[in-house]
C-alpha positions in Angstrom: 0.0 0.0 -0.1 1.4 3.3 -1.0 1.9 5.9 1.9 -0.3 8.9 2.1 2.0 11.1 4.1 5.7 11.6 4.1 6.4 12.2 7.8 9.9 13.2 7.4 8.8 16.4 5.5 6.9 17.5 8.6 10.2 17.5 10.4 12.0 19.2 7.6 9.3 22.0 7.6 9.7 22.3 11.5 13.5 22.8 10.9 12.8 25.3 8.3 10.2 27.3 10.3 12.4 27.3 13.4 15.4 28.6 11.3 13.2 31.2 9.9 12.0 32.4 13.4 15.5 32.8 14.8 16.9 34.1 11.5 14.2 36.8 11.3 14.7 37.7 15.0 18.4 37.9 15.0 18.7 39.6 11.6 16.2 42.4 12.6 17.4 43.0 16.0 21.1 42.3 16.2 23.5 45.4 16.2 25.2 45.7 12.9 28.6 46.0 14.8 28.4 42.3 15.5 27.9 41.2 11.9 31.5 40.2 11.4 32.0 38.1 8.4 35.4 37.1 9.7 33.7 35.5 12.7 33.2 31.6 12.1 30.2 31.5 14.3 28.5 34.2 12.4 29.2 32.8 9.1 27.9 29.4 10.2 24.6 31.2 11.2 24.4 33.2 8.0 25.0 30.0 6.0 22.2 28.0 7.7 19.9 30.8 7.4 20.4 30.9 3.7 19.0 27.3 3.4 15.7 28.2 5.0 13.9 29.7 1.9 15.2 27.0 -0.5 13.9 24.3 1.9 10.5 26.0 2.2 10.0 26.2 -1.5 11.4 22.8 -2.4 9.0 21.2 0.2 6.1 23.3 -1.2 6.5 21.5 -4.5 7.2 18.1 -3.1 4.1 18.0 -0.8 1.6 19.7 -3.1 2.5 17.4 -6.1 2.6 14.4 -3.9 -0.8 14.8 -2.6 -2.1 15.9 -6.1 -0.8 12.5 -7.5 -2.2 10.5 -4.7 -5.7 12.3 -5.3 -5.4 11.4 -9.0 -5.0 7.7 -8.1 -8.2 7.8 -6.3 -9.9 9.8 -9.0 -10.2 13.0 -6.6 -7.9 15.3 -8.4 -10.6 17.8 -9.3 -11.2 18.4 -5.4 -7.5 18.6 -4.8 -7.0 21.1 -7.7 -10.0 23.2 -6.3 -8.3 23.2 -2.9 -5.0 24.1 -4.3 -6.4 27.0 -6.3 -8.3 28.3 -3.1 -5.1 27.8 -1.1 -3.0 29.6 -3.5 -5.3 32.6 -3.9 -5.5 32.6 0.0 -1.9 32.7 0.6 -1.6 35.6 -2.0 -4.4 37.6 -0.3 -2.8 36.9 3.2 0.7 37.9 2.0 -0.6 41.3 1.0 -2.7 41.7 4.2 0.3 41.1 6.5 2.1 44.1 4.8 -0.8 46.3 4.7 -0.6 49.2 7.1 -4.1 49.8 8.6 -2.6 52.5 10.9 -1.7 54.5 7.9 -5.1 54.0 6.5 -6.6 55.5 9.7 -4.8 58.8 8.8 -6.2 58.7 5.3 -2.9 57.3 3.6 -2.2 54.0 1.9 1.4 52.8 2.1 2.0 51.2 -1.3 4.9 49.1 0.1 2.2 46.4 0.9 2.4 45.5 -2.8 5.9 44.1 -2.3 6.0 40.3 -2.9 7.0 38.3 0.0 7.2 34.4 0.6 3.4 33.9 1.0 2.5 35.4 -2.4 5.4 33.5 -4.1 4.2 30.2 -2.6 0.6 30.9 -3.6 1.4 31.7 -7.3 3.7 28.6 -7.3 0.6 26.5 -6.3 -1.1 28.0 -9.2 1.7 27.3 -11.5 1.9 23.8 -10.3 -1.8 23.2 -11.1 -1.3 24.7 -14.6 1.6 22.3 -15.3 -0.3 19.3 -14.1 -3.1 20.2 -16.6 -0.9 20.8 -19.6 0.9 17.5 -18.9 -2.3 15.7 -19.5 -1.9 14.3 -16.1 1.0 12.0 -17.3 3.4 11.6 -14.4 6.6 11.3 -16.5 5.7 14.2 -18.8 5.1 16.2 -15.7 8.3 15.1 -14.1 10.2 16.2 -17.4 8.5 19.6 -17.4 9.6 20.2 -13.8 13.1 19.0 -14.4 13.5 21.4 -17.6 11.8 24.3 -15.9 13.9 24.0 -12.6 17.1 23.7 -14.6 16.3 26.5 -17.0 15.4 28.9 -14.3 18.5 28.3 -12.3 20.9 28.4 -15.3 19.4 31.6 -16.7 19.7 33.4 -13.3 22.2 35.9 -14.6 19.7 37.1 -17.2 17.2 38.3 -14.7 19.5 38.9 -11.7 19.2 42.6 -12.0 16.0 42.7 -14.1 14.1 46.0 -14.1 10.9 46.4 -15.9 9.6 49.9 -16.9 6.2 51.1 -17.8 4.3 48.0 -16.5 2.0 47.7 -13.5 3.8 47.4 -10.1 1.4 44.6 -9.1 2.9 42.6 -12.1 6.6 43.8 -11.9 7.0 42.8 -8.1 6.5 39.2 -9.0 9.5 39.3 -11.4 11.8 42.1 -10.1 13.4 43.2 -6.9 13.4 46.8 -8.1 10.6 48.0 -5.8 11.5 46.1 -2.7 10.1 42.6 -3.2 11.7 40.1 -1.0 10.9 37.1 -3.0 10.1 36.8 -6.9 8.7 33.9 -8.7 12.0 33.5 -10.5 14.3 32.0 -9.3 12.2 30.6 -6.4 9.8 28.6 -8.4 12.8 26.7 -9.7 13.0 25.1 -6.1 9.3 24.4 -6.4 9.6 22.7 -9.7 12.5 20.4 -8.3 10.4 19.6 -5.3 7.6 18.7 -7.8 10.0 16.3 -9.7 10.9 14.7 -6.5 7.3 14.2 -5.7 6.7 12.3 -8.9 9.7 9.8 -8.0 8.2 9.4 -4.5 4.8 8.7 -6.1 6.2 6.1 -8.3 8.6 4.4 -6.0 7.9 5.8 -2.4 5.8 2.7 -1.4 8.7 0.4 -2.0 10.3 0.4 1.4 13.3 -1.6 0.2 14.2 1.4 -1.9 14.3 3.7 1.4 18.2 3.1 1.9 18.7 3.8 -1.8 16.6 7.0 -1.7 18.4 8.3 1.4 21.8 7.6 -0.1 20.7 9.3 -3.4 19.7 12.4 -1.5 23.0 12.6 0.3 25.2 11.8 -2.7 23.4 14.1 -5.2 23.1 16.8 -2.6 27.0 16.7 -1.6 27.7 16.6 -5.5 25.6 19.9 -6.0 27.1 21.7 -3.1 30.9 21.1 -4.2 30.9 20.2 -7.6 27.9 22.0 -9.5 30.0 25.0 -10.2 32.6 22.8 -12.0 29.9 20.9 -13.9 28.4 24.1 -15.2 31.8 25.2 -16.6 32.2 21.9 -18.0 28.9 22.2 -19.8 30.1 25.6 -21.1 33.2 23.8 -22.7 31.1 21.1 -24.2 28.4 23.2 -25.6 30.0 26.6 -26.0 27.3 28.3 -23.9 28.9 31.2 -21.9 25.6 31.3 -19.9 26.6 28.2 -18.0 29.9 29.8 -16.8 28.2 33.1 -15.8 25.8 31.0 -13.8 28.6 29.1 -12.3 30.5 32.3 -11.2 27.5 33.1 -8.8 26.3 29.6 -8.2 24.1 29.7 -5.2 20.9 28.2 -6.6 22.3 24.7 -7.4 24.5 24.6 -4.2 21.5 25.5 -2.0 19.4 22.9 -3.5 22.2 20.5 -2.7 21.9 21.7 0.9 18.1 21.0 0.8 18.7 17.4 -0.5 21.2 16.6 2.2 18.7 17.8 4.8 16.1 15.7 3.2 18.4 12.6 3.3 19.2 13.3 7.0 15.6 13.7 8.2 14.4 10.8 6.0 17.1 8.4 7.6 15.6 9.3 11.0 11.9 9.4 10.0 10.9 6.6 12.2 11.9 8.7 15.2 10.1 11.9 14.1 6.6 10.7 13.3 5.2 11.6 16.7 7.8 14.0 18.0 6.9 17.6 18.8 9.0 18.8 15.9 6.6 17.0 13.5 3.7 18.8 15.0 5.6 22.2 14.6 5.8 21.2 10.9 2.1 21.0 10.6 1.6 24.5 12.0 4.0 26.5 9.6 1.3 28.9 8.4 0.0 29.9 11.9 3.7 30.3 13.0 4.5 32.5 10.0 1.5 34.8 10.5 2.2 35.1 14.4 5.8 35.7 14.0 5.2 38.3 11.2 2.8 40.2 13.6 5.2 40.1 16.6 8.3 41.2 14.7 7.1 43.4 12.0 3.8 44.7 13.6 1.3 43.4 11.1 -2.3 44.9 11.6 -1.4 46.6 15.0 1.8 48.7 14.1 3.4 47.4 17.4 6.4 45.2 17.0 9.7 44.1 18.3 11.4 45.7 15.4 10.0 49.1 16.5 11.4 48.9 20.0 14.6 46.9 19.5 15.6 47.4 15.8 19.3 46.4 15.4 20.1 47.1 19.1 20.9 43.7 20.7 24.3 42.3 21.4 24.8 38.6 20.4 23.9 37.1 23.9 20.8 39.1 24.0 20.0 38.2 20.4 20.5 34.3 21.0 18.6 34.2 24.3 15.8 36.4 22.7 15.6 34.1 19.5 15.1 31.1 21.7 12.4 32.7 23.9 10.8 34.1 20.7 10.7 30.6 19.1 9.1 29.2 22.3 6.5 31.9 22.5 5.5 31.7 18.9 5.1 28.0 18.9 3.2 28.1 22.2 0.7 30.7 20.8 0.3 28.7 17.7 -0.3 25.4 19.6 -2.6 26.8 22.4 -4.2 29.8 21.0 -4.5 28.9 17.3 -5.2 25.2 17.6 -4.9 24.4 14.0 -4.2 26.1 10.7 -7.8 25.6 10.0 -8.7 28.5 12.2 -6.6 30.8 10.0 -7.8 29.3 6.7 -11.5 29.6 7.8 -11.2 33.2 8.6 -9.2 34.2 5.6 -11.4 31.9 3.3 -14.5 33.9 4.5 -12.7 37.1 3.5 -11.7 35.7 0.2 -15.1 34.4 -0.6 -16.6 37.8 0.2 -14.2 39.5 -2.2 -14.6 36.7 -4.8 -18.6 37.1 -4.7 
C-alpha cells in the first residue's frame, strides 16, 4: 500500500520554520557592529539561514504535487485542484494583508509598500503554476516530471539574465513578482525553480515511495546528489560551457548559489528521511504541521502586522549577540506556544481568511 504522508517532510518543515524564526529575529534586532564576516560562528549562522527559503519552496512543490498525484490515483484530483487554487489565492491575499498598514489607513494614507511580494505570495502563485503544469501535462506523471526538471534547470541556469532585471512602464502589481526593483523580498524567479525540483522529487516518490526496500537507496541518493551539487555543481556548469560553448553556464557558475543551495536541501532531506521513524510522533513534527500559523504570528510580533506594534519598532538592531541568541530562543518558544494553544490548527486561519476571500470573490 502506498503511503499517504511523508512524515519526514513535517520534520524538515519544522526545522525550516524554526530557522526562519531565529533568522528573522536575529537579523532584525542584532546590532550591525556584531555582523562580522570574519567570525566563524556568524558565518555558520548566515550559511544555515540561507538554507531556509530554498527548503520551504522545495517542500512546497514536493508536498503539493505528491498529494495531487495521490488524489489522482483515487480519482479525486478535481477536488485537490480546487483546494489548491483556493489555497494559492488565499496565501496571496494573506501575504498582502500582512504588509498592509491599517494604521496609515486611519490617517487617510495607503502605504503602497504592501504590494511588495514576500514568501506567501510567491508560494501562492507557485501552487497555481503547479496546477497549470499538471493540466498541460495531460496528467501524465513522466511528462510532468520532465517539465519540472526542464523548468527548474532553466530557471537556475538563466539566473544571470534576470538577476538585476528592471521592468519599466508596467503595473507594479505585475513587476513585483519578477523584479526586486520595488523592494520585493521574493520573486517567482528563481524561487519557482525550487518548487519545480520539489515537484520532480514528488513524482519519484509517487512512483517508488511505497517500495520500502528502496528507502536506503533514496536516502543515499539524497546525500550523494546533495553533496555533489554543493561541491561540484559549479565545476559541472563550467564543463557544460566547454562542451556546448554556452557562456551562460559559466556566468551561472560564477555566482552559483541556486544549485548549491538545492544541494543543501537534498542533504537535509536525506538526513531527516534517515531518522523518519523517530520523528513521526515528535513535537518537531507537530511544529511542521503549523507552519502557516507560526509564520503569521511571528510576522505580527516582529514586524507589527495589523497593529503597528512590533519588536522591530522597539529593539531594531540594538541587541548584542547574547541578548539576540537568548531572545531568539524565547521568541521561538513563545510563537510555537501561541500557535499550539491559541491557534489550535491552521484551519482557524484558513477559515477566517477563506471567509474574507469568498466575500471578495462574490
